[in-house]
C-alpha positions as CSV (number, residue, x, y, z in Angstrom):
1,M,-1.7,14.0,60.9
2,H,-0.9,17.1,62.9
3,S,-2.8,20.3,62.6
4,F,-1.3,23.6,61.5
5,G,-1.1,24.8,65.1
6,Y,1.0,21.8,66.1
7,R,3.4,22.3,63.2
8,A,3.7,26.1,63.8
9,N,4.5,25.3,67.5
10,A,7.1,22.7,66.6
11,L,8.8,25.1,64.1
12,L,8.8,28.0,66.6
13,T,10.2,25.9,69.4
14,F,12.9,24.5,67.1
15,S,13.8,28.1,65.9
16,V,14.0,29.5,69.5
17,T,16.2,26.5,70.5
18,I,18.6,27.1,67.6
19,L,18.7,30.8,68.3
20,A,19.5,30.2,72.0
21,F,22.2,27.8,71.0
22,M,23.8,30.3,68.6
23,C,23.7,33.0,71.3
24,A,25.4,30.7,73.8
25,M,28.1,29.9,71.2
26,A,28.6,33.6,70.4
27,S,29.0,34.3,74.1
28,L,31.4,31.4,74.6
29,S,33.5,32.5,71.6
30,D,34.3,35.8,73.5
31,T,36.2,33.8,76.1
32,L,38.7,32.7,73.4
33,N,39.6,36.4,72.8
34,S,42.6,37.6,74.8
35,P,42.7,41.3,74.3
36,S,45.9,43.4,74.7
37,P,44.8,47.0,75.0
38,S,47.3,49.8,75.6
39,A,47.0,53.3,77.0
40,Q,49.0,56.3,78.0
41,V,47.9,59.3,80.0
42,Q,49.9,62.5,80.4
43,V,49.0,65.2,83.0
44,L,50.0,68.3,81.0
45,N,49.0,70.9,83.5
46,I,47.3,71.4,86.9
47,N,44.9,74.2,85.9
48,W,44.0,74.8,89.5
49,F,44.4,73.2,92.9
50,Q,42.3,74.9,95.5
51,K,40.6,74.5,98.8
52,Q,36.9,75.1,98.5
53,P,35.0,77.3,101.1
54,N,33.6,74.1,102.6
55,G,37.1,72.7,103.2
56,N,37.2,70.2,100.4
57,D,40.2,70.0,97.9
58,E,39.5,70.5,94.2
59,V,41.8,69.9,91.2
60,S,41.4,70.7,87.6
61,M,43.9,69.2,85.2
62,T,44.6,69.1,81.4
63,L,45.2,65.5,80.1
64,N,46.4,63.8,77.0
65,I,44.7,60.4,76.8
66,S,45.9,58.0,74.0
67,A,44.6,54.4,73.8
68,D,44.4,51.5,71.5
69,L,41.4,49.4,72.5
70,Q,40.9,47.7,69.1
71,S,41.7,44.3,70.5
72,L,38.6,44.5,72.8
73,F,36.3,44.3,69.8
74,T,35.1,41.0,68.4
75,W,32.3,40.2,66.1
76,N,30.0,40.0,69.2
77,T,30.9,43.4,70.6
78,K,28.2,46.1,70.4
79,Q,30.2,48.9,72.1
80,V,32.7,49.7,74.8
81,F,32.2,52.1,77.6
82,V,35.5,53.5,78.8
83,F,36.4,55.8,81.7
84,L,39.5,57.3,83.3
85,A,39.5,57.4,87.1
86,A,41.9,58.9,89.7
87,E,42.5,56.4,92.5
88,Y,44.2,57.1,95.8
89,D,44.0,56.3,99.5
90,T,43.4,58.4,102.6
91,P,43.6,57.5,106.3
92,K,39.9,57.4,106.6
93,H,39.1,55.7,103.3
94,P,41.5,53.1,101.9
95,V,40.0,53.3,98.4
96,N,38.9,56.5,96.7
97,Q,38.0,56.5,93.0
98,I,37.0,59.7,91.1
99,S,35.9,59.5,87.4
100,L,37.7,62.2,85.4
101,W,36.6,61.4,81.8
102,D,34.4,58.9,80.0
103,G,33.3,57.9,76.6
104,I,31.4,55.3,74.5
105,I,33.3,53.6,71.6
106,P,30.8,52.3,69.1
107,S,33.2,50.6,66.7
108,K,36.6,49.1,66.3
109,E,37.6,51.9,63.9
110,Q,37.1,54.5,66.7
111,A,38.8,52.4,69.4
112,K,42.3,53.9,68.6
113,F,42.1,57.5,69.8
114,W,44.0,60.5,71.2
115,I,42.2,63.1,73.2
116,H,43.4,66.4,74.7
117,T,41.0,67.4,77.4
118,S,40.4,68.8,80.9
119,N,38.8,66.5,83.4
120,K,35.2,66.2,82.4
121,Y,34.1,65.6,86.0
122,R,35.2,67.4,89.2
123,F,38.1,66.0,91.0
124,I,37.1,66.7,94.6
125,D,38.2,65.1,97.9
126,Q,36.0,65.4,100.9
127,G,38.6,67.0,103.1
128,S,42.1,68.3,102.8
129,N,43.8,65.0,101.7
130,L,45.0,65.8,98.2
131,R,48.1,68.0,98.8
132,G,51.2,66.1,97.8
133,K,49.1,62.9,97.3
134,E,50.3,60.1,95.1
135,Y,47.5,58.7,92.9
136,N,47.0,56.2,90.0
137,L,45.1,57.0,86.8
138,T,43.2,53.9,85.9
139,L,41.5,53.3,82.5
140,H,38.4,51.1,83.0
141,W,36.4,49.5,80.2
142,H,33.1,47.7,80.0
143,I,32.6,45.6,76.9
144,M,28.9,45.4,76.0
145,P,28.3,42.4,73.8
146,K,25.4,41.8,71.4
147,T,24.7,38.6,73.4
148,G,26.2,37.2,76.6
149,K,27.6,38.8,79.7
150,M,29.3,42.2,79.9
151,L,33.0,42.0,80.5
152,V,34.9,44.5,82.7
153,D,38.6,45.1,83.0
154,K,41.1,47.9,83.7
155,L,44.6,49.2,83.1
156,V,46.3,50.9,86.0
157,L,48.8,53.7,85.2
158,P,50.7,54.5,88.4
159,G,53.1,57.2,89.4
160,Y,51.2,60.5,89.5
161,R,51.5,63.1,92.3
162,L,49.6,66.3,93.1
163,P,51.4,69.5,94.2
164,E,52.2,70.2,97.8
165,A,50.7,73.7,97.7
166,Y,47.4,75.2,96.5
167,R,47.4,77.2,93.3
């Protein structure tokens, strides 16, 4: 007969194997989810658009952000990190991305929201490249699961333009 130690080891090994299998199945079940999030962002006002003493352009704006991200949540979702970024190009740098607002959504009930806010982080360009510049507002999200890999995606909202003159 086997001793108590052998039996405990066999039970523990079996339990860990079952737990690993269940975690893998939970992670694979997220691939079956095809989310369809929606978002709208309105730029209500350019509070100020100025050239800083060091020569950099800075913008402050008032935004209305409304989004329905409930379809991102499954039974394996712990929380969703979401952020809004302004994206534009300049002759020197083809991709510029500036985070304007972010938040953590802990539950499906809070994943449908409307926020009226000014940009939380400074919208600054290193140079004088923002006058009359076209830019996209992009809503990015990172789905943090209870088990498995983190999923990342975005929704691009094009068609925004900054003023030609400083205010």
